[in-house]
N, C-alpha and C positions, 0 to 999 in steps of 0.2 A: 507631497511626499507620502508614499505609502510604505508602511512597515509591516513585516509578517507577524502573525500571532497564531495561536492554536485555532481559535474559532472566530475571532474578530480581527479586523484589519483597521488600525488607527490611521487617520489621515489628518494632516495639519495644513490649514489654509490661513493665509494672511490677507486681510481685506481692510478697506478704510473703516474709520471709527464711526459707523452708523449702524445701530442695532438692527433696524428693520431691513435695511439694504443688505446687511450681513447675513441675516436669516434667509432672505430671498436668494442671494447668491449661493449660499450653502445648498439650498434645495435644488437650484439649477445644476450645480456641480454634481450632486448625487444622482440627478437624472442622467447627466452625461456619463457618469460612472456606470450606471446600470445599462445604458444603451451600448456601452463599449464592449460588453460581453457578446461574443458571437456564438449563438447556440446552434446545435446541429439541425434542428427543425426550422431554422430561420426565424424563430420567435424573437421579438424585441422586448426587452425589459424596460421598466421605467422606475422612477423613484418610489412609486407606490408598491413595487414588488420587493423592496429592500426592507431589512430590519436594521435600523440605525438610530443612534442618539448622538447629540452634539452638546458641547459646552463652550462658552465664550470666556476667554482669558484676556485680561486687560494689560498684563505686564509680563515681562520676561526677566530672568536673572542671568548674570554672567556665569559661565561654566568654568572660567579660569583658563580656557584655551584661547580666548580672544582678549581684546583690550578690556581693562577693568579688573577689579578684584572679584574673586569667585564668591558668589552668593549675593552680590550687590545688584540692585535693580538696574536694568538698562534704561538709558534715556530715550526720549522720543516716543512716537506712537508705536505701541507694541500689541495692539489688539489682534487676536488671532482665534481660530476655532479648532477644537479637537473633536474628532468624530470617531465613533466605534461602529464598525459595520459588520454584520453577521456574515459568516462564511456560507450561509445558505439563504435562499430566498424566503419570502414571507410564508409560502406554503410548505417550506421545509422539504422541497423536492429537488431543487437544483443547487449544485455546489458552485459557489462564486469565489474563485481564487484568483486574485489579480496578479499573483506571482507565478501563474502557470505558463502555458505556451503562448507565444505572441499571437498565434492565429486565433486564439480564444479571447485574450485580453491584451491589447497593445498599450503598454504603459506610456510609451512616448506619445502616442496619439491622445491618450487621456490627459496627459500633462499639457499638451498643446491646446486641447479643447478647453481645459480649465482656465488657462491664461487668456485665451481668446474670449471666453465668457466674461472675464473681468474687464477686458478692454471694451467689449460691447456694452456691458452694463454700466460701467463707471466712466467710460471715455478713454480714448487712446492717448497715451503720453508721447508727445513728439517734441523734438528740440524747438525752441523759440525761433521765429523768423523763417521757418521752413514751411512752405505751402505745398502740399502734395495731395493727390487724389486719394480719397479714403478707400482702402482696399476692402474687398468683400470678406465675409466671414471665412469662406473657404480658403481664400488667399492668406488670411491671417493664420489659419491653422497650418497650412503648408509651410509658411515662414517659420512658425514656432517648431514644427517638426524638424526642419532643416537646422535650426539653431541648436536644439537639444541634441540632435544626432552629431553635429559637428563638435559641440562642446564635449560630449562623451568620448568621441574619437580622440580629441586633443588630450584629454585627461588619461586616456588608456595608455599605460606604459608597455613598451615592447619588452617581451621576456628575453632576458639576456641568455646567450648560449652557455651551456655548462662547460666548465673547464675540465681538462683531463682528470684532475684530482677529484673534482666533484663527481664525475662519472664513475671513477674507481670506487668511491665510497658507496654510491648507489648500487653498483654491480655487486659489491661485497654483501650489502644488505639483501639484494635479490637472491644471491646464492643461499643465504640462510633461510629466506622465505620459501624458496622453491624446495629446499631440502625438507622443510617442515610440511609443506603440502604433499610431497611425495610419500611421507610416512603414513599418510591417510589414504593413499591410492593403491590400487592393485598394481602388480609389477608391470603389466602391459599398458597401464594407463599413466604411468609416471611421466612427468615433464622433463624435457631436455633443458638443463640450465643454460647452455650456450644459446639455444634457439630462443628461449625466453628473453635473454638479455639482448639479443639482436632485435626482437620485436620492441623491447623497451626503448632501445636507441632510436628505432624507426619512429616511434610515437613520442619521442623526446621526453620520456618518463612522465607523461601527463597523468591527470587524475583518472581518466577513463581506463588506462592500462592497469593501475593499481586497484581500481574498483573491480575490474573483471577478474584479476588474479585472486582478489579476496573472495569473490563469489565462487570461483572454482574450489577454493579451500572450504568454504561453507557447504558446498554441495557434497564434497568428499566426506565431511563430518557427518552428513545426513545419509550417507550411503547412496548418493545419486550420481549419475554420470553427467558430465558436461560435454555434449556433442561438439566435436571439432574444437578442442581447447585452444589451439594455436590461431585458428581463424577468429575465435572469440576474443582472444587477446589483441589481435590485429585490428579488428573492426569494432569491437565492443558489442557485437550482435551474435546471438546464438544461431548456429546453423544446424537445422535438424537433418539428420542423416538416417537412412533405414538401418536398423540394427536387429540382429537376431534375438538379443536378450535385452529386456528393458530393466531388469534388476540385476545389478552386478553381484549381489550377494547370493543369487540363486546358483545352485550347482550346475555345471555344464550339462547340456542335453536334458535338463529337468523338464523342458517343454514337451519332450517326446516320451517321457517315462510313462509306463503303464501303471495306472493307479489301481491299487487293490480295492476290491469292493468292500464297502463298509459292512461290519458284522451286523447281521440281521437280528433284530430284537425278537425275543420270544413273544408270541401273542399273549395278550393279557387274558387272565382267567375269566371265563364267562360267569355271570352271576348264577348261583344255584348249583354249579358243578361241585364245589367243595361239599355242600350239604348232601348231594346225591352220593358222592364218594364215601362219606361217613356212614350213610345208611347201608351201602353195599358191604362195607367192612363189618358192620354189626351183624348183618345177616350171615356173612361167612363165618364169623366167630360162633354164632348160635348153631350153625349146621356142622361145625367142625367136631369130629369124634374126640371125646375126652379120654378114651382108652380103647384097647383092642377088644375087650369083652363087653363093651357098653351096649345096652339094648336100646335101640332107637325107635322100637315100636310104640304105638299109642296104647293107652289104657284099654280101649275097646278091643284092640287086636290081641292084647295079652289075655283078656278075659275069655275071648272066643277060643283061643288055643287051650286054655285050661279046661273048658267044657268038653272039648274033643278028647283030651287025654283021659277024662273020667269015663 
């Protein structure tokens, strides 16, 4: 049994009450667990590539959902192992998620391999008095895969068709949801409620339909377009179409508007220019006439003029 967790995946194994054999079986199962991951580069992992820890429990307690009083210890052999497996390999480079796509980790195949490993390691249990040829390991795995698949199919309940009353309730809710989405869309992007309900009926109001409708609303809240919204609701996949505008918040024809040149900054003042300008200003002030009758001659010139006058 594999259960999801944020970073680790706990696994519960039930084995015979033999500590050493239990440890060996656990390592073998973890090796099968690692090898079941199908990597893109064809690399095969092993138990040494995992980060994991295990603890052995010798007893179980009633949960109250089966026979016995809740909290009481269960009778008989209850030895089992709990494991915590890291969601990344030992080098912290590869993500190991057993709950991902089946082509990367086949859970049915892993369960069949684990059960077959127990039969190979501890012996196959067969009814008394029946002599049969011992199957190969591959045949055992194939048998277990078929058993697990058949059991899952038998337990899977067929979804009952919706009654007209149930469909009416769902359509009423859809009207409200579509109206809310349309308040966040531009007028030419708003959804047609009748068309949305037709798609919902076609998809039998499944989770994919509601997930895509919710994504359209989230895109609208962020100011993003959802290309081909009706195809998206029908298929659950976004269809990229050529568009003139990629940002619906941009004004029409903004792509072709002539941009005004940026204001050029005045050149920075060169070092020494200010000091030179101050010197010129001082010289101008010194040469400026203080009055109309001001004598600007030098003392030697004035003395020479006085001697001529004598």
